[in-house]
Each structure stands twice: as structure tokens, then as C-alpha cells.
GUKELO-38172 format. One record per residue (C-alpha): chain; y, z, x. Coordinates in steps of 0.5 Angstrom, whole numbers, padded with zeros to 4 digits. Layout:
[atom "A",[Y,Z,X]]
...
//
This chain:
[atom "A",[0220,0257,0179]]
[atom "A",[0219,0258,0186]]
[atom "A",[0226,0258,0189]]
[atom "A",[0223,0255,0196]]
[atom "A",[0222,0249,0192]]
[atom "A",[0229,0249,0189]]
[atom "A",[0233,0250,0195]]
[atom "A",[0228,0248,0201]]
[atom "A",[0224,0242,0199]]
[atom "A",[0226,0235,0200]]
[atom "A",[0227,0231,0194]]
[atom "A",[0229,0224,0192]]
[atom "A",[0234,0223,0197]]
[atom "A",[0229,0224,0202]]
[atom "A",[0224,0220,0199]]
[atom "A",[0228,0214,0198]]
[atom "A",[0231,0214,0205]]
[atom "A",[0225,0215,0208]]
[atom "A",[0221,0210,0205]]
[atom "A",[0227,0205,0206]]
[atom "A",[0227,0206,0213]]
[atom "A",[0219,0205,0214]]
[atom "A",[0220,0199,0210]]
[atom "A",[0225,0196,0215]]
[atom "A",[0221,0198,0221]]
[atom "A",[0214,0196,0218]]
[atom "A",[0216,0190,0214]]
[atom "A",[0223,0187,0216]]
[atom "A",[0222,0188,0223]]
[atom "A",[0215,0184,0223]]
[atom "A",[0218,0178,0219]]
[atom "A",[0224,0178,0224]]
[atom "A",[0219,0177,0230]]
[atom "A",[0214,0172,0226]]
[atom "A",[0217,0166,0230]]
[atom "A",[0216,0169,0236]]
[atom "A",[0210,0173,0236]]
[atom "A",[0203,0171,0233]]
[atom "A",[0202,0177,0228]]
[atom "A",[0195,0174,0226]]
[atom "A",[0193,0173,0233]]
[atom "A",[0189,0179,0237]]
[atom "A",[0196,0181,0241]]
[atom "A",[0200,0181,0234]]
[atom "A",[0194,0185,0231]]
[atom "A",[0195,0190,0236]]
[atom "A",[0202,0190,0235]]
[atom "A",[0202,0191,0228]]
[atom "A",[0197,0197,0228]]
[atom "A",[0202,0201,0233]]
[atom "A",[0208,0199,0228]]
[atom "A",[0205,0201,0222]]
[atom "A",[0205,0208,0225]]
[atom "A",[0211,0208,0228]]
[atom "A",[0214,0206,0222]]
[atom "A",[0212,0212,0218]]
[atom "A",[0215,0216,0224]]
[atom "A",[0221,0213,0223]]
[atom "A",[0221,0214,0216]]
[atom "A",[0220,0221,0217]]
[atom "A",[0225,0222,0222]]
[atom "A",[0230,0219,0218]]
[atom "A",[0228,0224,0212]]
[atom "A",[0228,0230,0216]]
[atom "A",[0235,0228,0219]]
[atom "A",[0239,0226,0212]]
[atom "A",[0240,0233,0210]]
[atom "A",[0237,0237,0217]]
[atom "A",[0231,0240,0213]]
[atom "A",[0226,0244,0218]]
[atom "A",[0220,0240,0219]]
[atom "A",[0216,0246,0216]]
[atom "A",[0219,0244,0209]]
[atom "A",[0215,0238,0209]]
[atom "A",[0209,0241,0211]]
[atom "A",[0209,0240,0218]]
[atom "A",[0206,0247,0220]]
[atom "A",[0199,0249,0223]]
[atom "A",[0193,0250,0219]]
[atom "A",[0186,0253,0220]]
[atom "A",[0180,0250,0223]]
[atom "A",[0177,0251,0215]]
[atom "A",[0182,0246,0213]]
[atom "A",[0181,0241,0218]]
[atom "A",[0174,0241,0217]]
[atom "A",[0175,0240,0209]]
[atom "A",[0179,0234,0212]]
[atom "A",[0173,0231,0215]]
[atom "A",[0169,0232,0209]]
[atom "A",[0175,0229,0205]]
[atom "A",[0174,0223,0210]]
[atom "A",[0167,0222,0208]]
[atom "A",[0168,0223,0200]]
[atom "A",[0174,0217,0201]]
[atom "A",[0169,0213,0205]]
[atom "A",[0164,0213,0200]]
[atom "A",[0169,0212,0194]]
[atom "A",[0172,0206,0198]]
[atom "A",[0165,0203,0198]]
[atom "A",[0164,0203,0191]]
[atom "A",[0171,0202,0189]]
[atom "A",[0173,0196,0194]]
[atom "A",[0167,0191,0192]]
[atom "A",[0169,0193,0184]]
[atom "A",[0176,0191,0185]]
[atom "A",[0174,0185,0189]]
[atom "A",[0170,0183,0183]]
[atom "A",[0175,0184,0178]]
[atom "A",[0181,0181,0181]]
[atom "A",[0183,0175,0185]]
[atom "A",[0187,0180,0190]]
[atom "A",[0187,0177,0197]]
[atom "A",[0182,0180,0202]]
[atom "A",[0185,0178,0208]]
[atom "A",[0191,0182,0209]]
[atom "A",[0188,0186,0215]]
[atom "A",[0186,0180,0219]]
[atom "A",[0191,0181,0224]]
[atom "A",[0188,0188,0225]]
[atom "A",[0181,0185,0226]]
[atom "A",[0183,0180,0231]]
[atom "A",[0186,0186,0235]]
[atom "A",[0180,0190,0235]]
[atom "A",[0176,0184,0237]]
[atom "A",[0180,0182,0242]]
[atom "A",[0177,0185,0248]]
[atom "A",[0177,0192,0251]]
[atom "A",[0185,0193,0252]]
[atom "A",[0187,0190,0245]]
[atom "A",[0181,0194,0242]]
[atom "A",[0184,0201,0245]]
[atom "A",[0191,0199,0243]]
[atom "A",[0189,0197,0236]]
[atom "A",[0185,0204,0236]]
[atom "A",[0191,0208,0238]]
[atom "A",[0195,0205,0233]]
[atom "A",[0190,0205,0227]]
[atom "A",[0187,0212,0229]]
[atom "A",[0192,0216,0232]]
[atom "A",[0199,0213,0230]]
[atom "A",[0198,0211,0223]]
[atom "A",[0195,0217,0220]]
[atom "A",[0200,0221,0223]]
[atom "A",[0206,0217,0221]]
[atom "A",[0204,0215,0214]]
[atom "A",[0202,0222,0213]]
[atom "A",[0208,0225,0215]]
[atom "A",[0212,0220,0211]]
[atom "A",[0208,0220,0204]]
[atom "A",[0205,0227,0204]]
[atom "A",[0210,0230,0208]]
[atom "A",[0216,0227,0205]]
[atom "A",[0213,0224,0198]]
[atom "A",[0208,0229,0196]]
[atom "A",[0212,0235,0198]]
[atom "A",[0218,0232,0194]]
[atom "A",[0214,0231,0188]]
[atom "A",[0212,0238,0188]]
[atom "A",[0218,0240,0184]]
[atom "A",[0214,0236,0178]]
[atom "A",[0208,0239,0178]]
[atom "A",[0201,0238,0182]]
[atom "A",[0199,0232,0178]]
[atom "A",[0205,0228,0179]]
[atom "A",[0205,0230,0186]]
[atom "A",[0198,0228,0188]]
[atom "A",[0198,0222,0183]]
[atom "A",[0205,0220,0184]]
[atom "A",[0205,0220,0191]]
[atom "A",[0198,0216,0192]]
[atom "A",[0200,0211,0187]]
[atom "A",[0207,0210,0191]]
[atom "A",[0202,0210,0198]]
[atom "A",[0197,0205,0195]]
[atom "A",[0203,0200,0192]]
[atom "A",[0206,0200,0199]]
[atom "A",[0200,0197,0202]]
[atom "A",[0201,0191,0197]]
[atom "A",[0196,0188,0191]]
[atom "A",[0190,0187,0195]]
[atom "A",[0184,0189,0197]]
[atom "A",[0187,0195,0201]]
[atom "A",[0190,0198,0194]]
[atom "A",[0184,0202,0192]]
[atom "A",[0182,0204,0199]]
[atom "A",[0189,0207,0199]]
[atom "A",[0189,0210,0193]]
[atom "A",[0183,0214,0194]]
[atom "A",[0186,0216,0201]]
[atom "A",[0192,0218,0198]]
[atom "A",[0189,0222,0192]]
[atom "A",[0185,0226,0197]]
[atom "A",[0190,0227,0203]]
[atom "A",[0196,0229,0198]]
[atom "A",[0191,0234,0194]]
[atom "A",[0189,0237,0201]]
[atom "A",[0197,0237,0203]]
[atom "A",[0198,0241,0197]]
[atom "A",[0193,0246,0197]]
[atom "A",[0193,0247,0205]]
[atom "A",[0201,0247,0205]]
[atom "A",[0200,0243,0211]]
[atom "A",[0200,0235,0213]]
[atom "A",[0194,0236,0218]]
[atom "A",[0188,0236,0214]]
[atom "A",[0191,0229,0211]]
[atom "A",[0191,0226,0218]]
[atom "A",[0184,0228,0219]]
[atom "A",[0182,0224,0213]]
[atom "A",[0186,0218,0215]]
[atom "A",[0184,0218,0222]]
[atom "A",[0177,0219,0220]]
[atom "A",[0177,0213,0215]]
[atom "A",[0181,0209,0220]]
[atom "A",[0176,0210,0226]]
[atom "A",[0171,0207,0221]]
[atom "A",[0175,0201,0220]]
[atom "A",[0177,0200,0227]]
[atom "A",[0169,0200,0229]]
[atom "A",[0167,0195,0223]]
[atom "A",[0173,0190,0225]]
[atom "A",[0171,0191,0233]]
[atom "A",[0163,0189,0231]]
[atom "A",[0164,0184,0225]]
[atom "A",[0172,0182,0225]]
[atom "A",[0170,0177,0219]]
[atom "A",[0170,0183,0214]]
[atom "A",[0177,0182,0214]]
[atom "A",[0177,0176,0211]]
//
């Protein structure tokens, strides 16, 4: 067994603490603010778009600090242009797969389809709110969620082998998006980004996949916000 995996790699402590910190910022904080902010309106949607990325970063930061491991242990290291282009290719594959799986999921289940109406409101709420929503969903969220779910969760599960690491982290990622229309899309993105993180030993190709997909989502919401429900 690779001794680096045994001694340097994050484990369940980092996974649990990181996800808990993310949940506090990403789920508990909006619940506390729901009486003060209309989270379904344009301003609230832009706020939530940024908060999703901030929550992931908070979770990652806590996971790093809990045992003071170097960030390189979480896959936060440079990569090559080849892997970044493979991230673009992965984004295209994810987009095509989502185009098939999401309608099928909606047809087979009664899962909610309006869970991202706030994001759509933010993206269609004027130029400045569109910019804020885009920064949140295309920059902050891909970085924050990849740092947490691929940097911490995928890396922590690698001790159990590549299949558990890739599929397990993707399932956790998807379930934390809720049992709704986003679930199959999150599962696809999770599998692709986790495998890229494992093979490249870096989180950045996954960030490219995530940013590519979210940019298409923001464009769609800006043009046709009714698709969010």
C-alpha cells in the first residue's frame, strides 16, 4: 500500500467535519436568514449562488485545519494544459449525459423540479444580479464544491480503492443536492470530476468541468428562467 495514502491523505475525520461545516454555512445560514431575505427572489437567488461556493470553501478550510494537513494532500496542486482540456471534454460529456438523464429522471419520478428557481431569478434579475449570480455559480461554486467534494471526500475515500472513491464521493455529492431534478446531473458531474481528480491528482480539471456546466446553466436561466420551474 502507498504509505502516502496511509499517512498524508485525509480520512473520515476531514470528510465528516468538512461536510458538517459546509452544511452549517450552506443550509443552516439560509434557514436563519429566510425571514429577513426573500431567497426565492432575484437578490436572494444571487446571494445563494455565492453562498454555495462559500459553503464549500468553508468546509474545505475546516477540513484542512482539523489536522493541519498540507493542501497538496487534498489535490490542490498545479496540473497541465492537457488535463484542463480534458476537463472541458468532461464538461461536454456531462452536459450531454444530463440532457438524457434529467428528463428521464423527471419522467420516472415525482421529484421537485423548481429547486433552483432562486438561481434563475438571480440570473434574470438584471445585469448586476446576473454578474453576481454568474460569479457565484461559475467561479465560487465550482472551486468551493470541488475543493470539498473532490479534494476532501474523493481523496479521503481513495484508501478504499478507485471505484469507492469515485462512485462514493459522487453519490454523497448528489444526495447533498437533495432528491430533486438536480440529483442525476450532480451524480454525472460528480463521477466525471472525481475520476479526473483521481487520475490527474489535482482538483483543477474537475473545477473546469463544474464551471463549464454551471456556465451553461446560468446562460439558460438568463435567457429562459422558467426552465427552473
